[in-house]
C-alpha positions in Angstrom: -148.1 2.5 -115.5 -149.9 -0.1 -117.6 -148.8 -3.0 -115.3 -149.1 -1.1 -112.0 -152.4 -2.7 -110.9 -151.3 -6.2 -112.0 -148.0 -5.8 -110.1 -149.8 -4.6 -106.9 -152.3 -7.5 -107.3 -149.5 -10.0 -107.6 -147.9 -8.6 -104.5 -151.2 -8.8 -102.6 -151.6 -12.4 -103.6 -148.2 -13.2 -102.2 -149.0 -11.4 -99.0 -152.2 -13.4 -98.7 -150.4 -16.7 -99.2 -147.8 -15.7 -96.5 -150.7 -14.8 -94.2 -152.3 -18.2 -94.7 -149.1 -20.0 -94.1 -148.4 -18.0 -90.9 -151.9 -18.8 -89.7 -151.5 -22.5 -90.5 -148.3 -22.5 -88.4 -149.9 -20.4 -85.7 -147.1 -17.9 -85.9 -146.7 -14.1 -86.1 -147.3 -12.9 -89.7 -144.5 -10.3 -89.5 -141.4 -12.4 -90.2 -143.2 -14.2 -93.1 -144.0 -10.8 -94.7 -140.5 -9.4 -94.2 -138.8 -12.5 -95.6 -141.3 -12.6 -98.5 -140.4 -9.0 -99.4 -136.7 -9.9 -99.4 -137.2 -12.9 -101.6 -138.9 -10.9 -104.3 -137.8 -7.4 -105.5 -135.2 -6.1 -107.9 -133.1 -9.4 -107.7 -136.1 -11.7 -108.3 -136.9 -13.5 -111.6 -139.6 -12.7 -114.1 -141.9 -15.7 -114.7 -143.9 -15.2 -117.9 -146.1 -12.2 -117.4 -145.6 -12.2 -113.6 -142.8 -9.8 -112.8 -141.6 -10.3 -109.2 -139.2 -7.4 -109.3 -142.0 -4.9 -108.5 -139.9 -2.1 -110.0 -142.9 -0.1 -111.3 -145.1 -0.7 -108.2 -142.5 -0.4 -105.4 -143.2 3.4 -104.7 -146.9 2.7 -104.5 -146.5 -0.3 -102.3 -144.2 1.7 -100.0 -146.9 4.4 -99.8 -149.5 1.8 -98.9 -147.1 0.6 -96.2 -146.9 4.1 -94.7 -150.7 4.1 -94.5 -150.4 0.7 -92.7 -148.1 2.3 -90.0 -150.7 5.1 -89.5 -153.6 2.6 -89.0 -151.5 0.5 -86.6 -150.6 3.4 -84.4 -154.0 5.0 -84.6 -155.7 1.7 -83.5 -153.1 1.4 -80.6 -154.1 4.9 -79.5 -157.8 4.0 -79.5 -157.1 1.2 -77.1 -155.9 3.6 -74.4 -157.0 6.5 -72.3 -155.3 9.9 -72.1 -156.3 10.0 -68.5 -154.3 6.9 -67.6 -151.3 8.2 -69.6 -151.4 11.5 -67.8 -151.5 9.8 -64.4 -148.5 7.7 -65.5 -146.6 10.8 -66.7 -143.8 10.5 -64.1 -143.3 6.8 -64.8 -143.2 7.4 -68.6 -140.5 10.1 -68.3 -138.5 8.0 -65.9 -139.0 4.8 -68.0 -138.3 6.5 -71.3 -135.1 8.2 -69.9 -133.9 4.8 -68.6 -134.6 3.1 -71.8 -132.9 5.7 -74.0 -129.9 6.0 -71.7 -129.1 2.3 -71.5 -129.6 1.6 -75.2 -127.9 4.7 -76.5 -124.9 4.1 -74.2 -124.6 0.5 -75.3 -124.8 1.6 -78.9 -121.9 4.1 -78.4 -119.8 1.5 -76.6 -120.4 -1.2 -79.2 -119.5 1.0 -82.1 -116.4 2.4 -80.3 -115.2 -1.1 -79.5 -115.7 -2.2 -83.1 -113.3 0.6 -84.1 -115.6 2.9 -86.0 -114.8 6.7 -86.4 -116.9 9.2 -84.5 -119.6 10.0 -87.1 -120.2 6.3 -87.7 -120.3 5.7 -83.9 -123.1 8.3 -83.6 -125.0 6.7 -86.5 -124.7 3.2 -85.1 -125.8 4.4 -81.7 -128.9 5.9 -83.3 -129.6 2.7 -85.2 -129.5 0.6 -82.0 -131.4 3.0 -79.7 -134.9 3.4 -81.2 -137.5 0.6 -81.4 -140.0 0.1 -84.2 -143.4 1.6 -83.2 -145.1 -0.2 -86.1 -143.9 -3.7 -85.1 -144.5 -3.1 -81.4 -148.1 -1.9 -82.2 -148.7 -5.0 -84.4 -147.5 -7.4 -81.8 -149.4 -5.9 -79.0 -152.6 -6.1 -81.0 -152.0 -9.6 -82.3 -151.2 -11.0 -78.9 -154.1 -9.1 -77.3 -151.9 -7.4 -74.8 -153.3 -3.9 -75.1 -155.0 -4.3 -71.7 -151.9 -5.5 -69.9 -150.6 -3.3 -67.0 -147.2 -2.8 -68.7 -148.6 -1.7 -72.0 -149.3 1.9 -70.9 -145.6 2.3 -70.1 -144.6 0.7 -73.4 -146.9 3.3 -75.2 -145.3 6.1 -73.2 -141.8 4.9 -74.0 -142.7 4.9 -77.7 -143.8 8.6 -77.4 -140.7 9.5 -75.4 -138.5 7.9 -78.1 -140.1 10.3 -80.6 -139.0 13.3 -78.6 -135.4 11.9 -78.5 -135.7 11.1 -82.2 -136.6 14.8 -83.0 -133.5 16.2 -81.3 -131.1 13.5 -82.3 -132.0 13.7 -86.0 -131.7 17.4 -85.8 -128.2 17.3 -84.3 -126.9 14.3 -86.3 -128.1 15.6 -89.7 -126.3 18.9 -89.0 -123.1 17.1 -88.1 -123.2 14.5 -90.9 -124.6 16.6 -93.7 -122.8 19.8 -92.7 -125.9 21.9 -92.1 -125.7 24.6 -89.4 -127.2 23.1 -86.2 -127.3 25.1 -83.0 -128.3 24.2 -79.5 -131.2 26.6 -79.8 -132.5 24.7 -82.9 -132.2 21.3 -81.1 -134.0 22.6 -78.0 -136.7 24.1 -80.2 -137.3 20.7 -82.0 -137.8 19.0 -78.6 -140.1 21.7 -77.3 -142.2 21.6 -80.5 -142.6 17.8 -80.2 -143.4 17.9 -76.5 -145.8 20.9 -76.9 -147.6 19.1 -79.8 -148.1 16.0 -77.6 -149.3 18.1 -74.7 -151.8 19.9 -77.0 -153.5 16.6 -77.8 -153.6 15.7 -74.2 -155.4 19.0 -73.4 -157.8 18.5 -76.3 -158.7 15.0 -75.1 -159.4 16.3 -71.6 -161.2 19.5 -72.4 -162.8 19.1 -75.8 -164.4 15.7 -75.5 -168.0 17.1 -75.3 -167.4 19.1 -78.5 -165.9 16.1 -80.2 -168.9 13.9 -79.2 -171.2 16.3 -80.9 -169.1 16.4 -84.1 -168.8 12.6 -84.3 -172.4 11.9 -83.6 -173.0 10.9 -87.2 -175.6 8.2 -88.0 -174.2 7.3 -91.5 -171.2 5.0 -91.4 -170.1 6.3 -94.8 -169.9 9.9 -93.6 -168.5 8.8 -90.3 -165.6 6.9 -91.8 -164.8 9.8 -94.2 -164.6 12.2 -91.2 -162.4 9.8 -89.2 -160.0 8.9 -92.0 -159.6 12.4 -93.3 -158.8 13.6 -89.8 -156.2 10.7 -89.5 -154.4 11.6 -92.7 -154.5 15.3 -92.1 -153.1 15.1 -88.5 -150.4 12.6 -89.6 -149.4 14.8 -92.5 -149.4 17.9 -90.4 -147.3 16.2 -87.7 -144.6 15.4 -90.3 -144.4 19.1 -91.4 -143.4 20.1 -87.8 -140.9 17.3 -87.6 -143.0 15.0 -85.3 -143.2 11.5 -86.7 -146.4 11.0 -88.7 -147.0 7.7 -86.8 -146.9 9.6 -83.5 -149.5 12.0 -84.9 -151.8 9.0 -85.7 -151.2 7.6 -82.2 -152.1 10.9 -80.5 -155.3 11.3 -82.6 -156.3 7.7 -81.6 -155.8 8.7 -77.9 -158.0 11.7 -78.4 -160.8 9.7 -80.1 -160.6 7.0 -77.4 -162.0 9.6 -74.9 -165.2 10.1 -77.0 -168.4 8.2 -77.0 -167.5 6.8 -80.5 -164.3 5.1 -79.5 -165.6 1.5 -79.9 -167.3 2.4 -83.1 -164.1 3.7 -84.6 -162.2 0.7 -83.4 -164.6 -1.6 -85.2 -164.4 0.3 -88.5 -160.6 0.6 -88.4 -159.7 -3.1 -87.7 -159.9 -4.3 -91.4 -157.8 -1.4 -92.6 -155.3 -1.9 -89.9 -154.8 -5.6 -90.8 -154.7 -5.0 -94.6 -152.4 -2.0 -94.8 -150.3 -3.2 -91.8 -149.5 -6.4 -93.7 -148.4 -4.3 -96.7 -146.1 -2.3 -94.5 -144.1 -5.3 -93.4 -144.0 -6.6 -97.0 -142.7 -3.3 -98.3 -140.2 -3.2 -95.5 -138.8 -6.5 -96.8 -138.7 -5.1 -100.3 -136.2 -2.4 -99.1 -133.7 -5.1 -98.0 -131.3 -6.6 -100.5 -130.3 -10.0 -99.2 -127.3 -10.2 -101.6 -125.7 -7.2 -99.8 -125.9 -8.5 -96.2 -123.0 -10.9 -96.1 -120.2 -8.6 -95.0 -122.2 -7.3 -92.0 -123.2 -10.6 -90.4 -121.0 -10.6 -87.3 -121.4 -6.9 -86.7 -125.2 -7.3 -86.9 -125.2 -10.3 -84.6 -123.2 -8.5 -82.0 -125.5 -5.5 -82.1 -128.5 -7.8 -81.8 -127.1 -9.4 -78.7 -126.4 -6.2 -76.9 -129.9 -4.8 -77.9 -131.7 -7.8 -76.5 -129.7 -7.6 -73.2 -130.0 -3.8 -73.1 -133.8 -3.8 -73.7 -134.4 -6.5 -71.1 -132.4 -4.6 -68.5 -134.0 -1.3 -69.4 -137.5 -2.8 -69.3 -136.9 -4.4 -65.9 -135.6 -1.2 -64.3 -138.3 1.0 -65.9 -141.1 -1.4 -65.0 -139.9 -1.8 -61.4 -139.5 2.0 -61.0 -143.2 2.3 -62.2 -144.3 -0.3 -59.6 -144.9 -3.1 -62.0 -144.3 -6.8 -61.2 -141.1 -8.5 -62.4 -143.1 -10.4 -65.0 -144.8 -7.2 -66.4 -141.4 -5.5 -66.3 -139.8 -8.3 -68.3 -142.6 -8.0 -70.8 -141.6 -4.4 -71.5 -138.0 -5.2 -72.6 -139.1 -8.2 -74.6 -141.9 -6.3 -76.4 -140.0 -3.2 -77.6 -136.9 -5.0 -78.8 -137.9 -4.9 -82.5 -136.1 -2.3 -84.6 -137.4 -0.9 -87.9 -138.0 2.3 -89.8 -135.9 4.7 -87.7 -132.9 2.4 -87.9 -133.1 2.4 -91.7 -133.5 6.2 -91.7 -130.3 6.6 -89.6 -128.3 4.4 -91.9 -129.6 6.3 -95.0 -128.5 9.5 -93.3 -125.0 8.1 -92.9 -124.9 7.0 -96.5 -126.0 10.5 -97.7 -123.2 11.9 -95.7 -120.6 9.7 -97.4 -119.9 7.5 -94.4 -118.7 3.9 -94.4 -120.8 1.8 -96.9 -121.1 -1.1 -94.3 -123.7 1.0 -92.5 -126.5 0.1 -94.9 -126.1 -3.7 -95.0 -125.5 -3.7 -91.2 -128.7 -1.8 -90.5 -130.7 -3.9 -92.9 -129.5 -7.2 -91.4 -129.8 -5.9 -87.8 -133.3 -4.7 -88.4 -134.3 -7.9 -90.2 -133.1 -10.1 -87.3 -134.8 -8.1 -84.6 -138.0 -7.7 -86.7 -138.1 -11.5 -86.7 -136.9 -12.1 -83.2 -139.0 -9.3 -81.6 -142.4 -10.9 -82.1 -141.1 -14.3 -81.1 -139.6 -12.9 -77.8 -142.8 -11.1 -77.1 -145.0 -14.2 -77.7 -142.7 -16.4 -75.6 -142.1 -13.8 -72.9 -144.0 -15.8 -70.3 -141.7 -18.9 -70.8 -138.6 -16.7 -70.9 -139.6 -15.1 -67.6 -140.2 -18.5 -65.9 -136.7 -19.6 -67.0 -135.0 -16.5 -65.8 -137.0 -16.5 -62.5 -135.4 -19.9 -61.7 -132.0 -18.2 -61.8 -132.8 -14.7 -60.3 -135.5 -15.8 -57.9 -137.7 -12.7 -58.5 -140.8 -14.5 -57.2 -141.0 -17.6 -55.1 -143.4 -20.2 -56.7 -146.8 -20.3 -55.1 -146.3 -23.9 -53.8 -143.1 -22.9 -52.0 -144.8 -19.8 -50.6 -147.7 -21.9 -49.2 -145.2 -24.1 -47.3 -143.9 -21.1 -45.3 
């Protein structure tokens, strides 16, 4: 433990340098941090007193990264209104179902065509289906798209994915690890997740006056202690009932957004969101061993291709069903294409069950590519839409319309 602080300090200096470089190039910081994490780690050299392996500090850095995910999703929740989400309930269920159905089906077909056994097929389908809520949240905030029309549906799909995650993990862990899993147990998991989310919606609608009184605190010191203690407690409690801790943070943010203190909380949270969020992406890179990725290159590239296509199609269908424009609908698929923490969890589950060893390097490379491409596709979504519009003629250019 003697060198823990020095190791963490070294890691933070590297993160700061990556952030400066990304800013100079006017590019998303996410790919830089992930690649930085991959470059260092267990396989990195030791330069004098500077140990770039981060062996002693890795668990602590990973914990700081988990905090980063909480702040990212909590802030995203603060940017929205429970009322809007409730009014969009039908669109969210429809859009979420379309998104899961298309991506899960493509995942099953891809793994089947590649010749994998049944259990591996189910793991690969899980890896391909669920997007990374942390990366999506970061990109939405960085590109200042939280006020866009399609963002409500994106947020709803993220929450819908968590319900799917709850039941899928329950079923697959039972199948892969040999635990007894019943239909009743799976249904119970879904009902708990859905009921938990519904409870927060009710609190936001009915308990706002009470929350306004509690949060009417003049001292910023006491105020931030109350907010952050609530955040960590709710996130931790969510995990104990098998709802992702990040979703708990998101739901709490949605509740606080309804209060009179919403803007004040946003202002206080921003520095923590940026700092801990950067550490999350760095720690994510640390978990990837670049020397073990070679054998899964073509498999990962194939999965990346069908994921981008599947996400775009799902986003277009979900958005149009919700009454959004073609441009807003295309933004959905190009925004939630990133994959992350859930994909790694699925691969680790497969490894714990003694499945094919290629699952781990495949998931790592697949996640890395989409974690880098995702922010790029989101940033350039306008240009991508214009090029596709020339082919599909979704909207006639204004100059042409004026001639008619």
